[in-house]
N, CA and C atoms as an extended XYZ file, in Angstrom:
360
Properties=species:S:1:pos:R:3:atomname:S:1:resname:S:1:resid:I:1 pbc="F F F"
N        69.357       49.477      -74.268 N   MET     1
C        68.728       50.234      -73.986 CA  MET     1
C        68.286       50.200      -72.087 C   MET     1
N        68.977       52.112      -71.645 N   THR     2
C        69.107       52.278      -70.609 CA  THR     2
C        67.380       53.180      -70.111 C   THR     2
N        66.957       52.212      -69.191 N   LYS     3
C        66.281       53.080      -68.612 CA  LYS     3
C        66.281       54.378      -67.635 C   LYS     3
N        65.415       55.446      -68.186 N   LYS     4
C        65.720       56.524      -67.297 CA  LYS     4
C        64.845       56.709      -65.971 C   LYS     4
N        65.570       57.375      -65.162 N   PRO     5
C        65.857       57.043      -63.577 CA  PRO     5
C        64.034       58.075      -63.710 C   PRO     5
N        63.065       57.214      -62.958 N   TRP     6
C        61.650       57.858      -62.374 CA  TRP     6
C        61.943       59.528      -61.535 C   TRP     6
N        61.624       60.340      -62.404 N   THR     7
C        61.527       61.559      -61.408 CA  THR     7
C        60.583       62.245      -61.269 C   THR     7
N        60.232       63.675      -60.059 N   PRO     8
C        59.195       63.940      -60.554 CA  PRO     8
C        58.681       64.560      -61.620 C   PRO     8
N        59.476       65.257      -62.737 N   GLU     9
C        59.344       65.877      -63.747 CA  GLU     9
C        58.202       64.417      -64.651 C   GLU     9
N        58.842       63.547      -64.410 N   ARG    10
C        58.380       62.015      -65.561 CA  ARG    10
C        57.051       61.941      -65.060 C   ARG    10
N        57.122       62.241      -63.563 N   GLU    11
C        55.535       60.932      -63.194 CA  GLU    11
C        54.819       62.587      -63.742 C   GLU    11
N        54.915       63.764      -63.460 N   ALA    12
C        53.622       64.752      -63.855 CA  ALA    12
C        53.431       64.758      -65.403 C   ALA    12
N        54.643       64.471      -66.099 N   ALA    13
C        53.998       64.061      -67.475 CA  ALA    13
C        53.447       62.888      -68.081 C   ALA    13
N        53.718       61.442      -67.196 N   ALA    14
C        53.183       60.659      -67.244 CA  ALA    14
C        51.252       61.098      -66.984 C   ALA    14
N        51.247       61.651      -65.881 N   LEU    15
C        49.866       61.648      -65.274 CA  LEU    15
C        49.162       62.666      -66.401 C   LEU    15
N        49.991       63.809      -66.740 N   ALA    16
C        49.232       64.324      -67.422 CA  ALA    16
C        48.904       63.760      -68.389 C   ALA    16
N        49.350       63.005      -69.222 N   LYS    17
C        49.255       61.930      -70.739 CA  LYS    17
C        48.038       61.082      -70.296 C   LYS    17
N        48.193       60.346      -68.887 N   ALA    18
C        47.062       59.806      -68.515 CA  ALA    18
C        45.350       60.132      -68.348 C   ALA    18
N        45.997       61.603      -68.061 N   GLU    19
C        44.438       62.311      -67.636 CA  GLU    19
C        43.858       62.625      -69.000 C   GLU    19
N        45.068       62.997      -69.873 N   LYS    20
C        44.560       63.576      -71.238 CA  LYS    20
C        43.435       62.222      -72.281 C   LYS    20
N        43.975       60.865      -71.891 N   GLY    21
C        43.749       60.148      -72.778 CA  GLY    21
C        44.319       59.857      -74.034 C   GLY    21
N        43.784       58.633      -74.119 N   LEU    22
C        44.787       57.649      -75.401 CA  LEU    22
C        43.891       58.325      -76.789 C   LEU    22
N        45.152       58.592      -77.678 N   ASP    23
C        44.736       59.080      -78.996 CA  ASP    23
C        44.671       57.979      -79.804 C   ASP    23
N        43.726       57.802      -80.281 N   ALA    24
C        43.304       56.446      -81.078 CA  ALA    24
C        44.290       56.340      -82.612 C   ALA    24
N        44.457       57.685      -82.761 N   ARG    25
C        45.912       57.292      -84.074 CA  ARG    25
C        46.915       57.334      -83.669 C   ARG    25
N        47.611       57.226      -82.304 N   GLU    26
C        48.580       56.987      -81.465 CA  GLU    26
C        48.262       55.167      -81.738 C   GLU    26
N        47.760       55.308      -81.313 N   VAL    27
C        47.497       53.488      -80.431 CA  VAL    27
C        47.419       52.475      -82.001 C   VAL    27
N        46.391       53.275      -82.919 N   GLY    28
C        46.200       52.248      -83.975 CA  GLY    28
C        44.909       51.563      -83.646 C   GLY    28
N        44.272       50.771      -84.911 N   PRO    29
C        43.453       49.911      -84.354 CA  PRO    29
C        43.383       49.044      -83.574 C   PRO    29
N        41.995       49.290      -82.440 N   ALA    30
C        41.885       48.020      -81.551 CA  ALA    30
C        42.011       46.378      -82.025 C   ALA    30
N        41.168       46.298      -83.207 N   VAL    31
C        41.095       45.134      -83.458 CA  VAL    31
C        41.156       45.309      -85.070 C   VAL    31
N        42.284       44.469      -85.285 N   PRO    32
C        42.702       44.664      -87.211 CA  PRO    32
C        41.896       43.853      -87.919 C   PRO    32
N        40.964       43.032      -87.598 N   ASN    33
C        40.240       42.442      -88.626 CA  ASN    33
C        39.195       41.942      -87.868 C   ASN    33
N        38.025       43.186      -87.885 N   PRO    34
C        36.933       42.300      -86.454 CA  PRO    34
C        36.213       41.131      -87.220 C   PRO    34
N        36.355       40.627      -88.439 N   LEU    35
C        35.532       39.592      -88.709 CA  LEU    35
C        36.490       38.029      -88.712 C   LEU    35
N        37.779       38.172      -88.293 N   ARG    36
C        38.676       37.363      -87.643 CA  ARG    36
C        38.301       36.951      -86.226 C   ARG    36
N        38.228       35.664      -85.710 N   LYS    37
C        37.565       35.034      -84.654 CA  LYS    37
C        39.091       34.778      -84.333 C   LYS    37
N        38.806       34.511      -82.748 N   ALA    38
C        40.096       34.714      -82.095 CA  ALA    38
C        40.780       33.073      -81.977 C   ALA    38
N        42.306       32.735      -81.630 N   GLY    39
C        42.825       31.339      -81.557 CA  GLY    39
C        42.954       31.344      -82.977 C   GLY    39
N        43.320       30.005      -82.668 N   ARG    40
C        43.437       29.217      -84.256 CA  ARG    40
C        42.621       28.988      -85.248 C   ARG    40
N        43.784       29.032      -86.474 N   PRO    41
C        42.625       28.566      -87.838 CA  PRO    41
C        42.073       26.859      -87.745 C   PRO    41
N        40.865       26.962      -87.842 N   SER    42
C        40.597       25.452      -87.710 CA  SER    42
C        41.437       24.428      -88.889 C   SER    42
N        41.206       23.096      -88.486 N   LEU    43
C        41.708       22.152      -89.663 CA  LEU    43
C        40.628       21.697      -89.803 C   LEU    43
N        39.592       21.713      -89.180 N   SER    44
C        38.251       21.063      -89.818 CA  SER    44
C        37.657       21.982      -91.066 C   SER    44
N        36.356       21.352      -91.918 N   ALA    45
C        35.595       22.483      -92.598 CA  ALA    45
C        35.485       23.748      -92.589 C   ALA    45
N        35.521       24.624      -93.471 N   GLU    46
C        35.123       26.383      -92.835 CA  GLU    46
C        34.303       26.185      -92.088 C   GLU    46
N        34.801       27.071      -90.875 N   GLY    47
C        33.482       27.288      -89.888 CA  GLY    47
C        33.202       26.319      -88.629 C   GLY    47
N        34.436       25.318      -88.710 N   GLY    48
C        34.447       23.861      -87.651 CA  GLY    48
C        35.348       24.449      -86.762 C   GLY    48
N        35.390       23.510      -85.823 N   THR    49
C        36.376       23.602      -84.964 CA  THR    49
C        37.244       22.201      -84.966 C   THR    49
N        38.278       22.021      -84.666 N   SER    50
C        39.856       21.427      -84.559 CA  SER    50
C        39.666       20.902      -83.156 C   SER    50
N        39.662       19.386      -82.998 N   LYS    51
C        39.518       19.035      -81.394 CA  LYS    51
C        41.350       19.209      -81.280 C   LYS    51
N        41.357       19.014      -80.008 N   ALA    52
C        42.701       18.740      -79.688 CA  ALA    52
C        43.069       17.153      -78.764 C   ALA    52
N        44.104       16.879      -79.072 N   LEU    53
C        44.235       15.360      -78.831 CA  LEU    53
C        45.503       15.085      -78.131 C   LEU    53
N        45.314       14.482      -76.457 N   ASN    54
C        46.912       15.148      -75.941 CA  ASN    54
C        46.899       13.613      -75.815 C   ASN    54
N        48.311       12.957      -75.815 N   THR    55
C        48.921       11.492      -75.498 CA  THR    55
C        49.732       11.696      -74.942 C   THR    55
N        50.105       10.902      -73.935 N   ARG    56
C        51.415       10.327      -73.423 CA  ARG    56
C        52.284        9.443      -74.105 C   ARG    56
N        53.702        9.548      -74.373 N   ILE    57
C        54.304        8.839      -75.237 CA  ILE    57
C        55.896        8.785      -74.214 C   ILE    57
N        56.816        7.534      -74.526 N   PRO    58
C        57.772        7.155      -73.855 CA  PRO    58
C        59.128        8.435      -74.212 C   PRO    58
N        59.940        9.218      -73.306 N   SER    59
C        60.861        9.930      -73.876 CA  SER    59
C        61.486        9.743      -75.124 C   SER    59
N        62.103        8.202      -75.365 N   ASP    60
C        62.722        8.226      -76.441 CA  ASP    60
C        61.817        8.471      -77.934 C   ASP    60
N        60.994        8.310      -77.942 N   LEU    61
C        59.889        8.528      -79.138 CA  LEU    61
C        59.903        9.679      -78.971 C   LEU    61
N        59.492       10.498      -78.227 N   HIS    62
C        59.296       11.883      -78.183 CA  HIS    62
C        60.533       12.630      -78.698 C   HIS    62
N        61.761       11.956      -78.664 N   GLY    63
C        62.790       12.612      -78.609 CA  GLY    63
C        62.953       12.395      -80.281 C   GLY    63
N        62.766       11.190      -80.711 N   LYS    64
C        62.649       10.695      -82.255 CA  LYS    64
C        61.876       11.971      -83.114 C   LYS    64
N        60.245       11.681      -82.439 N   VAL    65
C        59.780       12.788      -83.191 CA  VAL    65
C        60.030       14.083      -83.513 C   VAL    65
N        60.330       14.692      -82.553 N   VAL    66
C        61.242       16.373      -82.296 CA  VAL    66
C        62.411       16.153      -83.228 C   VAL    66
N        63.277       15.218      -83.085 N   ALA    67
C        64.852       15.387      -84.241 CA  ALA    67
C        64.074       15.210      -85.772 C   ALA    67
N        63.201       14.405      -85.773 N   PHE    68
C        62.388       14.149      -87.162 CA  PHE    68
C        61.486       15.680      -87.613 C   PHE    68
N        60.964       16.136      -87.067 N   ALA    69
C        60.340       17.251      -87.125 CA  ALA    69
C        61.272       18.399      -87.551 C   ALA    69
N        62.105       18.369      -86.764 N   GLN    70
C        63.727       19.704      -87.058 CA  GLN    70
C        64.355       19.562      -88.238 C   GLN    70
N        64.697       18.064      -88.562 N   ARG    71
C        65.391       17.986      -89.944 CA  ARG    71
C        64.176       18.058      -91.130 C   ARG    71
N        63.190       17.664      -90.642 N   THR    72
C        62.151       17.787      -92.195 CA  THR    72
C        61.707       19.170      -92.112 C   THR    72
N        61.733       19.941      -90.562 N   GLY    73
C        61.096       21.623      -90.768 CA  GLY    73
C        59.611       21.738      -90.788 C   GLY    73
N        59.039       20.347      -90.154 N   ARG    74
C        57.318       20.314      -89.885 CA  ARG    74
C        57.261       19.945      -88.251 C   ARG    74
N        56.014       20.547      -88.472 N   SER    75
C        55.968       20.615      -86.881 CA  SER    75
C        55.515       19.066      -86.254 C   SER    75
N        55.662       19.185      -85.257 N   VAL    76
C        55.411       17.777      -84.274 CA  VAL    76
C        53.530       17.095      -84.613 C   VAL    76
N        53.198       18.270      -84.264 N   SER    77
C        51.385       18.157      -84.602 CA  SER    77
C        51.415       17.304      -85.850 C   SER    77
N        51.793       18.524      -86.770 N   ASP    78
C        51.761       17.820      -88.218 CA  ASP    78
C        51.947       16.750      -88.984 C   ASP    78
N        53.147       16.124      -87.817 N   LEU    79
C        53.734       14.789      -88.088 CA  LEU    79
C        52.722       13.447      -87.509 C   LEU    79
N        52.519       14.320      -86.335 N   THR    80
C        51.436       13.297      -85.332 CA  THR    80
C        50.024       13.117      -86.226 C   THR    80
N        49.417       14.394      -87.122 N   ARG    81
C        48.303       14.040      -87.998 CA  ARG    81
C        48.543       12.924      -89.063 C   ARG    81
N        49.955       13.525      -89.800 N   ASP    82
C        49.936       12.403      -90.833 CA  ASP    82
C        50.212       11.137      -90.415 C   ASP    82
N        50.667       10.801      -88.915 N   ALA    83
C        51.259        9.040      -89.022 CA  ALA    83
C        49.507        8.805      -88.484 C   ALA    83
N        48.959        9.431      -88.005 N   LEU    84
C        47.721        8.743      -87.426 CA  LEU    84
C        46.820        8.627      -88.632 C   LEU    84
N        46.795        9.663      -89.449 N   ASN    85
C        45.867        9.034      -90.671 CA  ASN    85
C        46.593        8.187      -91.598 C   ASN    85
N        48.026        8.023      -91.447 N   ALA    86
C        48.205        6.840      -92.487 CA  ALA    86
C        48.201        5.203      -91.645 C   ALA    86
N        48.609        5.425      -90.418 N   PHE    87
C        48.218        4.142      -89.604 CA  PHE    87
C        46.448        3.869      -89.719 C   PHE    87
N        45.298        5.076      -89.912 N   LEU    88
C        43.849        4.523      -89.751 CA  LEU    88
C        44.079        4.189      -91.325 C   LEU    88
N        44.358        5.084      -92.333 N   ASN    89
C        44.366        4.507      -93.663 CA  ASN    89
C        44.518        3.250      -94.043 C   ASN    89
N        45.762        2.550      -93.482 N   SER    90
C        46.124        1.419      -94.172 CA  SER    90
C        45.549        0.102      -93.024 C   SER    90
N        44.906       -0.808      -93.771 N   ASN    91
C        44.296       -1.669      -93.003 CA  ASN    91
C        43.070       -1.384      -92.158 C   ASN    91
N        42.366       -0.292      -92.256 N   ASP    92
C        41.421        0.107      -91.429 CA  ASP    92
C        42.198        0.114      -90.175 C   ASP    92
N        43.260        0.746      -90.083 N   GLY    93
C        43.837        0.725      -88.612 CA  GLY    93
C        43.969       -0.381      -87.855 C   GLY    93
N        43.491       -1.646      -88.512 N   ALA    94
C        44.175       -2.854      -87.896 CA  ALA    94
C        45.526       -3.248      -88.263 C   ALA    94
N        46.472       -3.026      -87.634 N   ALA    95
C        48.116       -3.587      -87.616 CA  ALA    95
C        47.972       -5.073      -86.832 C   ALA    95
N        48.272       -5.833      -87.776 N   PRO    96
C        48.024       -7.409      -87.626 CA  PRO    96
C        49.475       -7.669      -86.579 C   PRO    96
N        50.396       -6.884      -86.163 N   ASP    97
C        51.484       -7.333      -85.572 CA  ASP    97
C        51.747       -6.143      -84.220 C   ASP    97
N        50.253       -5.831      -84.360 N   ALA    98
C        50.205       -4.195      -83.104 CA  ALA    98
C        50.540       -5.120      -81.962 C   ALA    98
N        51.240       -4.554      -81.105 N   LYS    99
C        51.361       -5.256      -79.686 CA  LYS    99
C        50.151       -4.382      -78.666 C   LYS    99
N        49.495       -5.068      -77.699 N   PRO   100
C        48.442       -4.444      -77.275 CA  PRO   100
C        49.110       -3.075      -75.994 C   PRO   100
N        48.722       -2.274      -75.456 N   ALA   101
C        49.192       -1.208      -74.787 CA  ALA   101
C        49.543       -1.802      -73.329 C   ALA   101
N        50.668       -0.933      -72.811 N   LYS   102
C        51.013       -1.399      -71.619 CA  LYS   102
C        49.794       -0.757      -71.009 C   LYS   102
N        49.889       -2.072      -70.168 N   THR   103
C        48.784       -1.297      -68.721 CA  THR   103
C        49.271       -1.809      -67.415 C   THR   103
N        48.934       -0.381      -66.590 N   VAL   104
C        49.554       -0.539      -65.281 CA  VAL   104
C        48.503       -0.768      -64.047 C   VAL   104
N        48.887       -1.891      -63.606 N   ASP   105
C        48.183       -2.692      -62.467 CA  ASP   105
C        48.479       -1.209      -61.236 C   ASP   105
N        46.799       -0.727      -60.662 N   ALA   106
C        47.055        0.036      -59.319 CA  ALA   106
C        47.542       -1.222      -58.258 C   ALA   106
N        47.829       -0.524      -57.388 N   PRO   107
C        48.391       -1.158      -55.874 CA  PRO   107
C        47.382       -1.576      -55.338 C   PRO   107
N        46.690       -2.504      -54.733 N   PRO   108
C        45.476       -2.418      -54.053 CA  PRO   108
C        45.438       -1.404      -53.180 C   PRO   108
N        44.508       -0.888      -52.942 N   ALA   109
C        43.705        0.469      -51.812 CA  ALA   109
C        44.113        0.014      -50.553 C   ALA   109
N        44.387        0.458      -49.514 N   LYS   110
C        44.765        0.356      -48.136 CA  LYS   110
C        43.599        0.535      -47.577 C   LYS   110
N        42.909       -0.603      -46.757 N   ARG   111
C        41.848       -0.672      -45.607 CA  ARG   111
C        42.313        0.307      -44.725 C   ARG   111
N        41.055        1.679      -44.372 N   ILE   112
C        41.372        2.450      -43.464 CA  ILE   112
C        40.355        1.891      -42.371 C   ILE   112
N        41.312        1.707      -41.127 N   ARG   113
C        40.180        1.336      -39.881 CA  ARG   113
C        40.218        2.663      -39.375 C   ARG   113
N        38.722        2.365      -38.883 N   LYS   114
C        38.600        3.509      -37.349 CA  LYS   114
C        39.367        3.055      -36.503 C   LYS   114
N        39.698        4.413      -35.713 N   PRO   115
C        40.312        4.205      -34.008 CA  PRO   115
C        38.973        3.520      -33.492 C   PRO   115
N        39.671        2.339      -32.418 N   ARG   116
C        38.819        2.159      -31.771 CA  ARG   116
C        38.039        2.995      -30.444 C   ARG   116
N        37.393        3.058      -29.974 N   THR   117
C        36.727        3.547      -29.104 CA  THR   117
C        36.373        2.833      -27.811 C   THR   117
N        36.145        3.381      -26.869 N   ALA   118
C        35.791        3.031      -25.629 CA  ALA   118
C        34.548        2.019      -25.977 C   ALA   118
N        33.656        2.421      -26.424 N   HIS   119
C        32.306        1.559      -27.023 CA  HIS   119
C        32.353        0.838      -27.761 C   HIS   119
N        33.344        0.498      -28.245 N   ASP   120
C        33.325       -0.820      -29.356 CA  ASP   120
C        33.731       -1.859      -28.582 C   ASP   120
């Protein structure tokens, strides 16, 4: 698609159209369904809200999940929900051979010393 050059004639036509205002029949309805709420549909009970859960995972696990999602034609979110449900429904979420999560020890805080003055 080639853009037309901006000419004084095109500018005058655009200005005239802007001054005339919009015709609702040209634009169509502003809100297709005024009863529909904005955003994604809820995964909870009707009228409820769904909560988002963000988590960090290692790159290799992420790659495996994405590859599996592509192979099965499902979304990563859908797989994650199913995996969490399966884990929590088996043994009440208590896996006997589960390893504790890795913790990272923060380095000790550096002590900031006030500069000495002549009065110290």
